[in-house]
N, C-alpha and C positions, 0 to 999 in steps of 0.2 A: 346473278355477278357477283352485285355490287353490293347482295344483304348478305352471301358464302365468303367475301372480304368481309367485312364488318363482322361477322363472329369468329373468324380469324383473328383477327388484332386483337375481339375480348377477350378471346382463347390466351394470348401471345404476353396476356397483358397482368392474369389473372398469374399464371406460371408465375412474372415476371417478381411481383405483390408476393406469392407466396413463398416463393426459391428461399431457401436454408439461409444464403445473403440476409434476404429481406429480413430476415428473423434477428442474424445478428447485431440489428446496425439499433438494433432497441439501447434507448438510455440503461447505464449502468445503474446497479442500486448498488446505495451507498451502504456501504459496511456499519455493521453497532456492534459497539463494542457489552462483553462478556463478561462473564467467568465460569466454569466449572471444573468441576472437583470430578477426578473418575482412578478406577486402574487403569496402567496401560497394561495392554494384552500384545502387542504387536506393533511392531515399526514398519513407518513409513518407505517403500525406494521407490529414488529418481530413477528414469530411464536407464544413467552407466551403475548403479550398483547403491548412489549417494547414499542415506537416510536422509530424509526431508521431509517428517514428523511421524507421526504415530496416532493409531486410533488408541480409545479407551473401549472401559465395559461397556457407559452408556451408550454406544454406538458416534460419537462424536471422534470431529478428523481432525487431526492438530497439524498444520503444517508450520513450516520455519524453512527461513532458503537452507541446499544442501552447504555450505559453509560454516553452517551453525553442528554440521550432524556431530563431526568429533568431542564438543561442549560440548551439545547433550546427552553423549548416548557415556559422559564423565561423571552426569553428574543421577539419573536413573538408570533402569533397567526396567526391563517388560518385568510387568506384578509390582513397581515402584506407584503409591499412589501419588497426583499429583494435581495440579493445580495454577491452571492456562488462564491468566485474562491476557485481556489479546482483542482480539475482531474478529465475528462472524461473516464468512464474506461469501458471494456468490458467483461461484465460473460462472466462463462464457455458454457453456451446454448446461449450465445449469445443476451443478456439482455448491451443495453449502458442506462449507470447512471452515474451523478455526484457523485464523491467521494467527496465530502465538506474535505475544509480545515480553510475556511473564512468566514464568515458568520456573513454579518452588516444587525442591520434594520437597512434601505433607513429614516423615517422617523424621528426615537431618535439617528442615528448613533451606536447604543450601536451594539459593536463584538463579536462573541464566534468563538474562537480562539480552532478549534481542532488539526487544525499542524501549526506550523511555519516553516517559512522559516528558514533554518538557512546554512552559509556560513563562518569555522570557520577554523584558524590557530590554533593548537599548538602540545603537546607531549607526546607520550601514552605513558604512568607510567604503564600498566598494562592490564591483557587478564580476559577478563571472561569466564567461562566454565559453557559449556554444562551440564544431570544433565551426560552423558556417558564419559564425560571428556573431548570433541572436541571445542574448543577454537571459540562462540558463539557469541564475543560482545572485543571490549576496552573503557579500563576507563583513560581518556584521563588525559593533567597536568591540565585546568577548571573545572575540576569532571564533566565531561558529561562524561554520559554510549551509546556508539554509538553500536547499536544493527548486529550482521550480521549473515546468515543462516547454522547451520554449518557444511552444504556440502563445505564450500570455507575454512576450516578449516585450508589447511594446504595450501594455497593459501596466508592466512592471517599473515603465520606462516613464510613465506618466506619473504615475498615481503614488511611486517610490523613488521621487530623487537622491544620489546620495548627500547625505550630512539628514536622513530624515528621521525620525526616533521610530520606532515601531517593535508592535506586539505582533512578538510568534509564538503561535503553541500548536504542534504537532507532535510527533515522534521525532527523539536520535537516532538513526542507525549507525549499525557499523558495517561495509561495504568486504566482499569478500577477496579484498586488495590490501582490508585492515584504513581505510578510512574511513570518517565517524563525518556523521552530516545529516542534519535536519529537514524530517522532508515535513513542510508545512501541508496543514490543515486549514489556515489564516492565520494575514497579513494583518495590522491595522494600522495605517500609521494613524501617524500620535496625535502627530502635526493638523492633519486634517479630520477624523474620526473617520474615513475611504475605508471598507474590511473590503480584504480581498479575499474569494474563497480556491482553497486548491482543489481543483475536483484526480 
């Protein structure tokens, strides 16, 4: 009886260890900066029919926020040769695609800047707060808003006090409601040398 219970226990543990949820719990991969050139062969559509990307003749899949679809379609079309600067991203299901930051129509040189790379130095003038009251961003002396994950609220409060001089490296994004903010990769306290890496 005891040996039967042990075998059942081992079987249950094995099933839990190999479950799909356990596989999804693996740490995410870091996006890699890339530049690709190719011809647009087809649009990619979101579940509700909005354009949120396109495919290139070299097999690359390019994605962008769906609220950018109309703007991108004004600058390029199927058959257009484009250069895409962005980040190669591996999704939760193992799918590999490019998250576009700048899309350039090679023929007309027209650019759609979805995310502009920024590297700025300024002072923190105030914090931004989530609805739950946790710090989820910084307001800089340049007027820029820097968004940070709420789970880093304590780290931000301890390492980046109001009035501190900071260097922010990341991308400037425009949200679907027209709000412009910086999504940082790193924030450095220039007074103390402490570097916070934003996941």
